[in-house]
C-alpha positions as CSV (number, residue, x, y, z in Angstrom):
1,M,36.3,-28.3,18.9
2,F,35.7,-25.6,16.4
3,K,37.2,-25.1,12.9
4,E,36.6,-21.3,13.0
5,K,37.7,-19.2,10.0
6,N,38.0,-15.4,10.4
7,M,38.7,-12.5,8.1
8,E,38.2,-8.7,8.1
9,L,38.0,-5.9,5.7
10,E,38.5,-2.1,6.3
11,I,36.2,-0.1,4.1
12,G,34.9,3.4,4.4
13,G,36.6,3.9,7.7
14,K,34.9,0.9,9.3
15,V,36.0,-2.7,9.7
16,I,33.7,-5.6,8.5
17,K,34.5,-8.9,10.2
18,M,33.4,-12.3,9.2
19,S,33.7,-15.6,10.9
20,T,32.3,-19.1,10.4
21,G,32.7,-22.6,11.9
22,K,31.8,-21.7,15.5
23,L,28.1,-20.9,15.5
24,A,25.2,-22.7,13.9
25,R,27.3,-25.6,12.7
26,Q,24.3,-27.7,11.6
27,A,23.0,-25.0,9.2
28,G,24.0,-25.4,5.5
29,G,26.1,-22.3,5.8
30,A,26.5,-19.9,8.8
31,V,28.4,-16.6,9.1
32,L,28.7,-14.1,11.9
33,V,29.1,-10.7,10.2
34,E,30.2,-7.8,12.4
35,C,30.8,-4.0,12.0
36,G,31.5,-1.9,15.1
37,G,29.2,-3.2,17.8
38,T,26.6,-4.6,15.4
39,A,26.6,-8.3,14.8
40,L,24.3,-10.5,12.7
41,L,24.2,-14.3,12.6
42,V,23.2,-15.3,9.1
43,T,22.4,-18.9,8.1
44,A,21.5,-20.4,4.8
45,T,19.9,-23.9,4.7
46,R,18.3,-25.9,1.8
47,S,15.9,-28.8,1.7
48,K,17.3,-32.3,1.1
49,A,15.4,-32.7,-2.2
50,P,14.0,-30.3,-4.8
51,R,10.3,-29.4,-4.6
52,K,8.5,-31.4,-7.1
53,G,6.2,-29.6,-9.6
54,A,7.5,-26.2,-8.6
55,D,7.7,-23.6,-11.4
56,F,9.3,-21.0,-9.1
57,F,12.3,-20.7,-6.8
58,P,11.1,-21.3,-3.2
59,L,13.4,-18.9,-1.4
60,T,12.5,-17.5,2.0
61,V,14.4,-14.7,3.7
62,D,13.7,-13.8,7.4
63,F,15.2,-10.9,9.3
64,V,14.8,-11.2,13.1
65,E,15.3,-8.2,15.4
66,K,16.1,-9.2,19.0
67,Y,15.6,-6.5,21.5
68,Y,18.5,-7.7,23.7
69,A,20.8,-6.7,20.8
70,A,20.2,-3.0,21.8
71,G,19.8,-3.6,25.5
72,K,16.1,-3.1,25.3
73,M,13.0,-5.0,26.7
74,P,10.2,-6.1,24.4
75,G,6.9,-4.3,25.0
76,G,3.5,-5.9,25.4
77,F,2.1,-8.3,27.9
78,M,4.1,-11.3,26.7
79,K,7.5,-9.4,26.9
80,R,8.7,-11.5,24.0
81,E,9.5,-10.8,20.4
82,A,6.4,-11.6,18.3
83,R,5.7,-11.1,14.7
84,P,8.3,-9.1,12.6
85,S,8.1,-5.3,12.7
86,T,7.4,-3.4,9.5
87,N,11.1,-2.5,9.5
88,A,12.2,-6.1,9.8
89,T,9.8,-7.1,7.0
90,L,11.1,-4.4,4.7
91,T,14.7,-5.4,5.5
92,A,14.0,-9.0,4.8
93,R,12.6,-7.9,1.4
94,L,15.6,-5.8,0.8
95,I,17.9,-8.8,1.3
96,D,15.8,-11.1,-0.8
97,R,15.8,-8.8,-3.9
98,P,19.5,-9.0,-4.8
99,I,19.9,-12.6,-3.7
100,R,17.0,-14.1,-5.6
101,P,18.4,-13.6,-9.2
102,M,21.7,-15.3,-8.3
103,F,20.6,-18.9,-8.5
104,P,20.8,-21.3,-11.5
105,E,17.7,-21.4,-13.7
106,G,15.5,-24.3,-12.7
107,F,16.9,-24.6,-9.1
108,N,13.9,-25.4,-7.0
109,Y,15.2,-26.6,-3.7
110,D,13.6,-24.8,-0.7
111,V,16.2,-22.3,0.6
112,H,15.8,-20.5,3.9
113,I,18.0,-17.6,4.9
114,V,17.7,-16.3,8.4
115,N,19.3,-13.0,9.6
116,T,19.3,-12.6,13.4
117,V,20.5,-9.3,14.9
118,M,22.3,-10.3,18.0
119,S,24.1,-7.0,18.7
120,Y,23.3,-3.4,17.6
121,D,25.3,-0.3,18.4
122,E,23.0,2.2,16.8
123,T,25.9,3.3,14.5
124,C,26.4,0.5,12.0
125,T,23.1,-0.3,10.3
126,T,21.9,-3.8,9.7
127,D,20.4,-3.6,6.2
128,Y,23.5,-3.7,4.0
129,L,25.2,-6.1,6.5
130,G,22.3,-8.5,6.1
131,I,22.9,-8.6,2.3
132,I,26.6,-9.2,2.8
133,G,26.0,-11.8,5.5
134,S,23.4,-13.7,3.4
135,S,25.7,-13.8,0.4
136,A,28.6,-15.0,2.6
137,A,26.4,-17.7,4.2
138,L,25.4,-19.0,0.8
139,M,29.1,-18.9,-0.4
140,V,30.2,-21.2,2.5
141,S,27.3,-23.6,2.0
142,D,26.8,-26.3,-0.6
143,I,24.0,-24.4,-2.3
144,P,24.7,-23.5,-5.9
145,F,24.9,-19.7,-5.7
146,L,26.1,-17.4,-8.5
147,G,27.5,-14.8,-6.1
148,P,29.0,-13.2,-4.3
149,V,26.7,-10.3,-3.9
150,A,27.5,-7.3,-1.7
151,A,25.8,-4.1,-0.7
152,V,26.6,-0.7,0.7
153,T,24.6,2.4,1.9
154,V,25.5,5.8,0.5
155,G,24.6,9.2,2.0
156,M,25.4,12.7,0.8
157,I,26.2,15.5,3.3
158,E,27.2,18.9,2.0
159,G,27.6,17.5,-1.5
160,E,30.0,14.7,-0.6
161,F,29.1,11.0,-0.7
162,V,29.4,9.2,2.6
163,L,29.9,5.4,2.7
164,N,27.8,3.4,5.1
165,P,26.6,6.4,7.2
166,S,25.3,6.0,10.7
167,P,21.6,6.7,11.4
168,A,22.6,10.1,12.9
169,E,24.5,10.9,9.6
170,L,21.5,9.8,7.5
171,A,19.3,12.2,9.4
172,E,21.5,15.0,8.0
173,S,21.9,13.5,4.6
174,D,20.2,14.5,1.3
175,L,20.4,10.9,0.2
176,E,19.7,7.5,1.6
177,L,20.8,5.0,-1.1
178,T,21.3,1.2,-0.7
179,V,22.9,-0.5,-3.7
180,A,23.6,-4.2,-4.1
181,G,25.5,-6.0,-6.9
182,T,28.2,-8.3,-8.0
183,K,31.7,-7.5,-9.1
184,E,30.4,-7.0,-12.7
185,A,27.1,-5.1,-12.3
186,V,24.5,-3.6,-10.1
187,N,21.4,-5.7,-9.4
188,M,19.4,-3.8,-6.7
189,V,18.8,-0.2,-5.8
190,E,16.7,1.3,-3.0
191,S,16.8,5.0,-2.4
192,G,15.2,8.2,-1.1
193,A,16.6,11.6,-2.1
194,A,16.0,15.3,-1.6
195,E,15.1,16.1,-5.2
196,L,18.5,15.1,-6.6
197,S,19.4,15.1,-10.3
198,E,19.7,12.0,-12.4
199,K,23.4,12.6,-12.7
200,V,23.9,12.8,-9.0
201,M,21.9,9.6,-8.5
202,L,23.9,7.8,-11.1
203,D,27.2,9.0,-9.7
204,A,26.1,7.8,-6.3
205,I,25.2,4.3,-7.7
206,L,28.6,4.1,-9.4
207,F,30.4,5.2,-6.2
208,A,28.5,2.4,-4.4
209,H,29.5,-0.2,-7.0
210,D,33.2,0.7,-6.7
211,N,33.0,-0.3,-3.0
212,I,30.8,-3.3,-3.7
213,K,33.5,-4.8,-5.9
214,K,35.9,-4.8,-2.9
215,I,33.4,-6.5,-0.6
216,C,32.7,-9.2,-3.3
217,A,36.5,-9.9,-3.5
218,F,36.6,-10.1,0.3
219,Q,33.8,-12.7,0.3
220,E,35.5,-14.8,-2.4
221,E,38.7,-15.0,-0.2
222,F,36.6,-15.8,2.8
223,A,34.7,-18.6,1.0
224,A,38.0,-20.1,-0.2
225,L,39.0,-20.7,3.4
226,V,36.1,-23.0,3.8
227,A,36.2,-24.5,0.3
228,K,32.9,-26.4,0.4
229,E,31.8,-27.9,-2.9
230,N,28.3,-27.2,-4.2
231,I,25.8,-30.0,-4.7
232,E,25.5,-31.3,-8.3
233,F,22.5,-29.8,-10.0
234,A,21.0,-29.8,-13.4
235,A,17.8,-28.1,-14.5
236,P,15.2,-30.7,-15.4
237,A,14.8,-31.0,-19.2
238,I,11.5,-30.5,-21.0
239,D,10.1,-33.6,-22.6
240,E,10.9,-33.6,-26.3
241,T,7.4,-34.7,-27.3
242,V,6.0,-31.7,-25.6
243,K,8.5,-29.3,-27.1
244,S,8.0,-30.5,-30.7
245,F,4.2,-30.4,-30.3
246,I,4.1,-26.8,-28.9
247,D,6.7,-25.5,-31.4
248,E,4.7,-26.9,-34.3
249,K,1.1,-26.2,-33.1
250,A,1.4,-23.1,-30.9
251,T,4.1,-20.7,-32.3
252,A,2.2,-18.9,-35.0
253,R,-1.1,-18.7,-33.1
254,L,0.6,-17.7,-29.8
255,K,2.3,-14.8,-31.7
256,E,-1.1,-13.4,-32.5
257,A,-2.6,-14.1,-29.1
258,V,0.0,-12.2,-27.1
259,L,-0.7,-9.1,-29.3
260,V,-4.4,-8.9,-28.4
261,V,-5.1,-5.5,-27.0
262,G,-6.4,-5.4,-23.4
263,K,-5.2,-7.2,-20.4
264,H,-8.1,-9.6,-19.9
265,A,-8.7,-10.1,-23.6
266,R,-5.1,-11.0,-24.1
267,E,-5.1,-13.4,-21.1
268,D,-8.3,-15.1,-22.4
269,A,-6.7,-15.5,-25.9
270,V,-3.4,-16.9,-24.4
271,D,-5.2,-19.2,-21.9
272,G,-7.8,-20.3,-24.3
273,L,-5.2,-21.4,-26.9
274,E,-3.3,-23.3,-24.2
275,A,-6.4,-25.1,-23.1
276,E,-7.3,-26.0,-26.7
277,L,-3.8,-27.3,-27.4
278,L,-3.6,-29.2,-24.1
279,E,-6.8,-31.0,-24.9
280,I,-5.5,-32.1,-28.3
281,F,-2.2,-33.2,-26.8
282,T,-3.9,-35.1,-24.1
283,A,-6.2,-36.9,-26.5
284,D,-3.2,-37.9,-28.6
285,Y,-1.3,-39.1,-25.6
286,M,-4.2,-41.2,-24.2
287,E,-4.8,-42.8,-27.6
288,K,-1.1,-43.8,-27.9
289,T,-0.6,-45.0,-24.3
290,K,-4.2,-46.2,-23.6
291,E,-3.9,-44.2,-20.3
292,E,-7.1,-42.6,-18.8
293,E,-5.4,-39.3,-18.0
294,L,-2.3,-37.3,-19.0
295,D,0.9,-38.0,-17.0
296,G,1.4,-35.3,-14.4
297,A,5.0,-34.7,-15.4
298,L,4.0,-34.2,-19.0
299,A,1.2,-31.8,-17.9
300,F,3.8,-29.8,-15.9
301,D,6.2,-29.7,-18.8
302,F,3.4,-28.6,-21.2
303,A,2.4,-25.6,-19.0
304,K,6.1,-24.6,-18.4
305,Y,7.2,-24.8,-22.0
306,Y,4.0,-23.0,-23.3
307,H,4.8,-20.2,-20.8
308,D,8.5,-20.2,-21.8
309,L,7.5,-19.9,-25.5
310,M,5.1,-17.0,-24.8
311,K,7.9,-15.3,-22.9
312,Q,10.4,-15.8,-25.8
313,L,7.9,-14.5,-28.4
314,V,7.1,-11.3,-26.4
315,R,10.8,-10.6,-25.7
316,E,11.8,-11.1,-29.3
317,A,9.1,-8.9,-30.5
318,I,10.3,-6.1,-28.2
319,V,14.0,-6.5,-28.8
320,Y,14.1,-7.1,-32.5
321,N,10.9,-5.5,-33.7
322,K,10.5,-2.8,-31.1
323,H,6.9,-4.0,-30.8
324,R,5.1,-4.1,-27.5
325,V,2.1,-6.3,-26.9
326,D,-0.2,-3.3,-26.5
327,G,1.2,-1.5,-29.6
328,R,3.0,1.3,-27.8
329,K,6.4,2.6,-28.7
330,T,9.2,1.6,-26.3
331,D,9.2,5.1,-24.7
332,E,5.5,5.7,-24.8
333,L,3.2,6.2,-21.8
334,R,-0.2,4.6,-21.4
335,D,-3.2,6.9,-21.3
336,L,-3.3,9.1,-18.3
337,F,-6.2,10.5,-16.2
338,A,-6.1,12.5,-12.9
339,E,-9.0,13.7,-10.9
340,I,-9.5,15.2,-7.4
341,D,-12.4,15.5,-4.9
342,I,-13.7,12.0,-5.8
343,L,-15.7,11.8,-2.5
344,S,-16.9,14.6,-0.2
345,Q,-16.1,13.4,3.3
346,P,-12.4,12.5,3.1
347,H,-10.1,15.5,3.8
348,G,-8.4,14.9,0.4
349,S,-9.3,12.4,-2.3
350,A,-7.9,11.7,-5.8
351,M,-8.0,9.1,-8.5
352,F,-5.0,8.5,-10.8
353,T,-5.3,6.1,-13.7
354,R,-2.5,5.0,-16.1
355,G,-3.8,2.6,-18.7
356,E,-5.3,-0.4,-16.8
357,T,-3.8,0.6,-13.4
358,Q,-5.8,2.8,-11.1
359,A,-5.4,4.1,-7.6
360,M,-8.0,5.8,-5.4
361,V,-5.9,7.7,-2.8
362,F,-7.1,9.5,0.3
363,A,-5.4,11.9,2.7
364,T,-6.5,12.3,6.3
365,L,-5.3,15.1,8.7
366,G,-5.1,14.2,12.4
367,T,-3.7,15.5,15.7
368,K,-0.6,14.7,17.6
369,Q,-2.4,11.8,19.2
370,D,-2.6,10.2,15.8
371,E,1.2,10.0,15.4
372,Q,2.5,6.5,14.9
373,L,4.9,5.1,17.5
374,I,7.9,3.3,15.9
375,D,9.6,1.0,18.4
376,G,12.6,-1.0,17.3
377,L,16.3,-1.4,17.9
378,D,16.9,2.3,17.5
379,D,15.4,4.9,19.8
380,S,11.6,5.0,19.7
381,F,10.1,7.9,17.8
382,Y,6.8,9.1,16.4
383,K,6.0,9.5,12.7
384,K,3.8,12.4,11.6
385,F,3.4,11.0,8.1
386,Y,2.6,7.5,7.0
387,L,1.2,5.9,3.8
388,H,-0.7,2.6,3.6
389,Y,-1.1,0.7,0.4
390,N,-3.9,-1.9,-0.2
391,F,-4.0,-4.3,-3.1
392,P,-7.3,-6.3,-3.0
393,S,-7.7,-9.3,-5.3
394,Y,-10.5,-7.7,-7.3
395,S,-8.1,-5.2,-8.7
396,V,-6.8,-7.9,-11.0
397,G,-10.2,-9.5,-11.6
398,E,-9.6,-12.4,-9.2
399,P,-11.4,-13.7,-6.0
400,G,-9.4,-13.9,-2.8
401,F,-9.3,-13.5,0.9
402,M,-9.0,-10.1,2.7
403,R,-6.0,-10.4,5.0
404,G,-3.6,-8.0,6.7
405,P,-0.8,-6.4,4.6
406,G,1.9,-8.7,3.3
407,R,5.5,-8.0,2.3
408,R,4.3,-6.7,-1.1
409,E,1.9,-4.2,0.5
410,L,4.4,-3.0,3.1
411,G,7.1,-2.6,0.4
412,H,5.0,-0.7,-2.1
413,G,3.6,1.5,0.7
414,A,7.1,2.2,2.1
415,L,8.3,3.2,-1.4
416,A,5.4,5.6,-2.0
417,E,5.8,7.0,1.5
418,R,9.5,7.7,0.9
419,A,8.9,9.4,-2.4
420,L,6.3,11.8,-0.9
421,S,8.1,12.5,2.4
422,Y,10.7,14.8,0.8
423,V,8.1,17.4,-0.3
424,L,6.1,17.5,2.9
425,P,6.1,20.7,5.1
426,T,7.9,20.9,8.4
427,E,6.0,20.5,11.6
428,E,6.4,24.2,12.4
429,V,4.7,25.1,9.1
430,F,2.0,22.3,9.2
431,P,1.6,20.6,12.6
432,Y,-0.8,18.0,11.5
433,T,-0.3,14.2,11.4
434,V,-0.9,13.1,7.9
435,R,-2.1,9.6,6.7
436,V,-2.3,8.7,3.1
437,V,-4.1,5.5,2.0
438,S,-3.9,4.1,-1.5
439,E,-6.6,1.7,-2.6
440,I,-5.6,-0.1,-5.8
441,T,-8.9,-0.5,-7.6
442,E,-7.4,-1.8,-10.9
443,S,-3.9,-3.1,-11.6
444,N,-1.8,-3.9,-14.7
445,G,1.6,-2.9,-13.4
446,S,3.2,0.0,-11.6
447,S,0.5,0.4,-8.9
448,S,3.1,1.7,-6.4
449,Q,3.9,4.6,-8.8
450,A,0.2,5.3,-9.3
451,S,0.0,5.5,-5.5
452,I,2.7,8.2,-5.5
453,C,0.8,10.2,-8.2
454,G,-2.5,9.8,-6.5
455,G,-1.0,10.5,-3.1
456,S,0.5,13.8,-4.3
457,L,-2.9,14.8,-5.8
458,S,-4.8,13.9,-2.6
459,L,-2.3,15.9,-0.4
460,M,-2.8,19.0,-2.5
461,A,-6.6,18.5,-2.5
462,A,-6.5,18.3,1.3
463,G,-4.6,21.6,1.6
464,V,-1.3,20.1,2.7
465,P,1.3,22.6,1.6
466,I,3.7,20.2,-0.2
467,K,6.5,21.8,-2.3
468,E,5.1,20.5,-5.6
469,H,3.8,17.4,-7.2
470,V,5.6,14.1,-7.1
471,A,5.1,11.6,-9.9
472,G,6.4,8.0,-10.3
473,I,7.1,5.8,-13.4
474,A,8.3,2.2,-13.8
475,M,10.9,1.4,-16.4
476,G,11.6,-2.1,-17.8
477,L,14.3,-3.9,-19.6
478,V,14.4,-6.8,-22.1
479,K,17.9,-8.1,-22.8
480,E,18.7,-10.8,-25.3
481,G,22.5,-11.4,-25.5
482,D,24.1,-8.0,-26.3
483,D,20.8,-6.6,-27.6
484,Y,18.4,-4.8,-25.2
485,V,15.6,-2.4,-25.0
486,V,14.6,-0.1,-22.1
487,L,10.8,0.3,-21.8
488,T,8.9,3.2,-20.4
489,D,5.8,2.5,-18.2
490,I,5.9,-1.2,-18.1
491,M,2.6,-3.1,-17.7
492,G,2.2,-6.3,-15.8
493,L,3.1,-8.7,-18.5
494,E,6.3,-6.8,-19.3
495,D,7.2,-6.8,-15.7
496,H,6.6,-10.5,-15.4
497,L,8.4,-11.5,-18.6
498,G,11.1,-8.7,-18.6
499,D,14.5,-8.4,-16.9
500,M,14.1,-5.2,-14.8
501,D,11.7,-3.2,-12.8
502,F,13.2,0.3,-12.3
503,K,10.9,2.7,-10.5
504,V,11.8,6.4,-10.5
505,A,9.8,9.0,-8.6
506,G,10.4,12.7,-8.2
507,T,9.4,16.3,-8.8
508,S,10.2,18.6,-11.7
509,K,13.4,19.5,-9.8
510,G,14.8,16.0,-9.1
511,I,14.4,12.5,-7.8
512,T,12.9,11.6,-4.4
513,A,12.9,7.8,-4.7
514,L,14.4,5.0,-6.6
515,Q,13.8,1.3,-6.6
516,M,15.4,-1.2,-8.9
517,D,15.0,-5.0,-9.1
518,I,16.3,-7.3,-11.8
519,K,16.0,-10.9,-12.8
520,I,19.4,-11.2,-14.5
521,T,22.7,-11.0,-12.7
522,G,23.2,-7.3,-13.2
523,I,23.0,-4.2,-15.4
524,D,25.7,-1.7,-16.4
525,E,26.0,2.0,-16.3
526,E,24.7,2.6,-19.8
527,V,21.4,0.8,-19.1
528,M,20.9,2.8,-15.9
529,R,21.6,6.1,-17.7
530,I,19.1,5.4,-20.5
531,A,16.5,4.3,-17.9
532,L,16.9,7.5,-15.9
533,E,16.8,9.7,-19.0
534,Q,13.6,8.1,-20.3
535,A,12.1,8.2,-16.8
536,L,12.7,12.0,-16.6
537,V,10.8,12.5,-19.9
538,A,7.9,10.4,-18.8
539,R,7.8,12.0,-15.3
540,T,7.6,15.4,-16.9
541,E,4.6,14.3,-19.0
542,I,2.8,12.8,-16.0
543,L,3.5,16.0,-13.9
544,G,1.8,18.0,-16.6
545,V,-1.4,15.9,-16.3
546,M,-1.3,16.2,-12.5
547,N,-0.8,19.9,-12.6
548,A,-3.8,20.3,-14.9
549,A,-5.9,18.5,-12.2
550,I,-4.6,20.7,-9.3
551,P,-1.5,22.9,-9.7
552,A,-0.9,23.9,-6.1
553,P,-2.1,23.0,-2.6
554,R,-5.4,24.4,-1.6
555,E,-5.2,27.4,0.6
556,E,-8.2,26.3,2.7
557,L,-8.5,22.9,4.3
558,A,-11.5,20.8,3.6
559,A,-14.6,21.6,5.7
560,T,-14.4,18.2,7.3
561,A,-10.7,18.6,8.3
562,P,-9.8,19.5,11.9
563,R,-8.3,23.0,12.5
564,V,-5.0,23.4,14.1
565,Y,-3.2,26.3,15.8
566,Q,0.3,26.3,17.2
567,M,1.5,28.8,19.8
568,Q,4.5,29.2,22.1
569,I,4.0,30.1,25.8
570,D,6.5,30.8,28.5
571,T,7.4,27.7,30.4
572,D,6.4,29.4,33.7
573,K,2.9,29.7,32.3
574,I,2.4,26.0,31.7
575,S,1.1,25.3,35.3
576,A,-1.3,28.2,35.0
577,L,-2.7,26.8,31.8
578,I,-3.0,23.3,33.1
579,G,-4.4,24.4,36.5
580,P,-4.7,22.4,39.7
581,A,-5.2,18.7,38.8
582,G,-5.7,19.8,35.2
583,K,-8.8,21.8,36.0
584,N,-8.1,24.7,33.6
585,I,-7.2,22.6,30.6
586,K,-10.1,20.2,31.2
587,G,-12.5,23.1,31.4
588,I,-11.3,24.4,28.0
589,V,-11.6,21.0,26.4
590,E,-15.1,20.5,27.8
591,E,-16.3,24.0,26.7
592,T,-14.9,23.9,23.2
593,G,-14.5,20.2,22.3
594,A,-11.0,20.9,21.1
595,K,-7.8,18.9,21.8
596,V,-5.0,20.8,23.5
597,D,-1.5,19.3,23.7
598,I,1.2,21.0,25.8
599,D,4.9,19.9,25.9
600,D,7.6,20.8,28.4
601,T,9.0,23.5,26.1
602,G,5.8,25.5,26.2
603,K,4.7,24.5,22.7
604,V,0.9,24.4,22.6
605,L,-1.0,22.6,19.8
606,I,-4.7,23.2,19.5
607,F,-6.9,20.9,17.3
608,A,-10.5,21.8,16.8
609,V,-13.4,20.6,14.7
610,D,-14.0,23.9,13.0
611,K,-12.8,27.5,13.0
612,D,-15.3,28.8,15.6
613,A,-14.2,26.2,18.1
614,L,-10.5,26.9,17.3
615,D,-10.9,30.7,17.8
616,K,-12.7,30.2,21.1
617,T,-10.1,27.7,22.3
618,V,-7.2,30.1,21.4
619,T,-9.0,32.9,23.3
620,L,-9.4,30.8,26.4
621,V,-5.8,29.6,26.3
622,N,-4.6,33.2,25.9
623,G,-6.7,34.1,28.9
624,Y,-4.6,31.8,31.2
625,V,-1.1,32.5,29.7
626,K,-1.2,36.0,28.3
627,D,-0.4,39.0,30.5
628,V,-3.0,41.7,30.4
629,E,-1.4,44.8,28.9
630,V,-2.4,48.4,28.9
631,G,-4.2,49.4,25.7
632,E,-5.5,46.0,24.9
633,I,-9.2,45.5,24.2
634,Y,-11.1,42.5,25.6
635,T,-14.7,41.2,25.5
636,A,-15.3,41.0,29.3
637,K,-18.1,39.8,31.4
638,V,-19.6,41.5,34.5
639,V,-19.2,39.2,37.5
640,K,-20.0,41.5,40.4
641,I,-21.5,45.0,40.8
642,A,-20.6,47.5,43.5
643,S,-21.6,51.0,44.2
644,F,-18.3,52.3,42.7
645,G,-18.4,50.2,39.6
646,A,-18.3,46.7,38.3
647,F,-15.8,43.8,38.5
648,M,-15.4,42.2,35.1
649,Q,-13.6,39.0,34.0
650,V,-11.3,39.9,31.1
651,A,-9.8,36.4,31.0
652,P,-10.0,33.2,33.0
653,G,-8.6,34.0,36.4
654,K,-8.1,37.7,35.6
655,D,-10.6,40.3,36.8
656,G,-10.5,44.0,36.5
657,L,-12.5,47.0,37.8
658,L,-14.7,49.1,35.6
659,H,-15.0,52.2,37.7
660,V,-18.3,54.0,37.6
661,S,-16.6,57.0,36.0
662,Q,-15.4,54.8,33.1
663,I,-18.8,53.3,32.2
664,S,-20.1,56.1,30.1
665,H,-19.4,59.7,29.0
666,E,-22.6,60.7,30.8
667,R,-22.7,60.6,34.6
668,V,-24.0,57.3,36.0
669,A,-25.8,57.7,39.3
670,N,-26.5,54.1,40.0
671,V,-24.4,51.3,38.4
672,E,-27.2,48.7,38.6
673,D,-29.3,50.9,36.4
674,V,-26.8,50.5,33.5
675,L,-25.1,47.1,34.1
676,H,-26.2,43.6,35.2
677,V,-24.2,40.5,36.2
678,G,-23.6,38.4,33.1
679,D,-23.5,41.4,30.6
680,E,-20.6,41.1,28.1
681,F,-19.1,44.0,26.1
682,E,-15.7,45.3,25.0
683,V,-13.5,47.1,27.5
684,K,-10.1,48.7,27.2
685,V,-7.3,48.2,29.8
686,I,-6.2,51.6,31.0
687,S,-3.9,50.6,33.9
688,T,-2.2,47.5,35.5
689,E,-0.5,49.3,38.4
690,K,0.4,47.1,41.4
691,G,-1.2,44.2,39.6
692,K,-4.6,45.7,39.6
693,I,-6.4,45.9,36.3
694,S,-8.4,49.1,35.6
695,L,-10.9,49.0,32.7
696,S,-12.7,51.6,30.6
697,R,-15.8,51.2,28.5
698,K,-16.1,55.0,28.0
699,E,-12.9,55.1,25.9
700,L,-14.5,52.8,23.3
701,L,-17.7,54.7,23.0
702,P,-18.1,57.7,20.6
703,K,-17.8,61.0,22.3
704,P,-21.0,63.0,22.5
705,V,-21.3,65.9,20.1
706,K,-21.2,69.3,21.8
707,K,-24.1,71.6,21.0
708,V,-22.9,74.9,19.6
709,E,-25.3,77.9,20.2
710,V,-25.5,80.2,17.2
711,K,-26.2,83.8,18.2
712,T,-28.4,85.8,16.0
713,E,-29.3,89.5,16.0
714,E,-32.4,88.7,17.9
715,T,-30.5,86.9,20.7
716,K,-27.9,89.4,21.1
């Protein structure tokens, strides 16, 4: 019934298994990829015909997490998997990035790749397996694919690289690096790192590529078992009439238009020239053919070839003349500007501008209740730091609809969050929940890196004790044959028309995040080394501007920020603090307005709106949990008066006796003549024998000065 094919490969101490021919047989290509107890069914299916009029490759990659894979039930009322989680969306994006460049130029069939996690053992992660499975599914289909592509994850524990580490190992690792590529070159990098050097990062990428080569060879052997031929495909040719017209009429003028300074001015010049030439071409066409309008296919060819010519002119100017469209040198940054305290109410605010890219970034401090619950195939956990990135259409001068975050927003936010996470203080040092929000108010490339810079500034402005500033920079590449140029600080047009987007973020000590995407099939070690070296120089310059704005975290939090205090109490005191039916803790909250969180280990977190409320809450909590000790001084309240003294509350639930002899240095005949119920004053604990607290006011009062009688001759 089945024509199943199976193969397996041992790599890094783990076995990767592949099978096809048994599951999803109606899909264009289907592979079950397994490692340990983790299994993904990956399918690749194309449309029956190309998409007419498409000037892009319509590829869609979905990553579907099924809770049954980890033996878990979905949450919510419906008890069914709904929209993809943030992690699933980011994983789909991770798979898309190395796969997308590996299709022939002009291929515009709709292609849909679906990764379904059917089993998950919490040891073998699904990200790199999704890339391997997607490549293998394409390899056994009839879709023309220039692969194979493979991927691995690299960790570093105690200075040694670890291949495809488990989540538990990654928690102990100084590096989390996912690399994808072909047998010849690397074509995708995604990484977070604990301030590692450029050399270490490059060595890790090369270590990854050595293993990627083995997995690519494994896929080729596996695909040979199926031996399915690809469909015949030829990229549609541009009409010769269109080509000759644009070559003759547009080349010289377009060279000038693309060099106009300023994003919108340049766009107006390029678009205006296109509209002018299209009008001339249309009039000529209509005159010759007697048609009332331009043929749709010719209009499409005109727009495509005009764009292709613009791309060629920009690239040639960069590669052969070292001339960028805005006049910068290849390793030159755009103008930089950094400013903090943009607005008064946010706990931390900053603006970072690089050329025509600008980010307004805000830091907010919250309580434990503000932590974000992450629920997926792994064990659920709470995040104390998260970063959100927003990219409204006005930032590029366009109208649009305000919707929820898409893959781009989630991806850029995750990169910025990862870059900053390595410099954040531990919970013991700074027990706040921290949220950073980046509002992109202007964009011409590298807005994710502006978010990193602005995020670092806003954290310091808010008083978050981060280690030091983190800055990010985007590097580009333009490659023509064997000639190439690596560009520092690429703007939008260079990203769009270039071959690489290599983002590097880090501190003065080392790299905290890397992300590389390319549009060609791969880049070699030399290109990566040059890009990392230029990025270090640029990062150092940016850090200088940021340090001039604020060199270190503020010692005091913003006046609008909540106050927090962390204390540890004995576990046998927890019930005393909570009280019957929560009476004690509720009373503290009602009296001070603070939030008090207590866990089973006796850790108490107190969050208050200001310092006065915090101090009062700490005093009340100590009253329930702290033993009264001899020699300590308390502000106590008179609660009852007796003939022999006064009973005073030194702490909630703890009363002591102020004996009449301890009220004053002078003799007190009647206690009620000196003290009244409700009076508050300081007293000192002088005894706690047999659990009874004895107090003294007298010991805190100055002793009376004794009168000394001076005898004279007359008094003798």
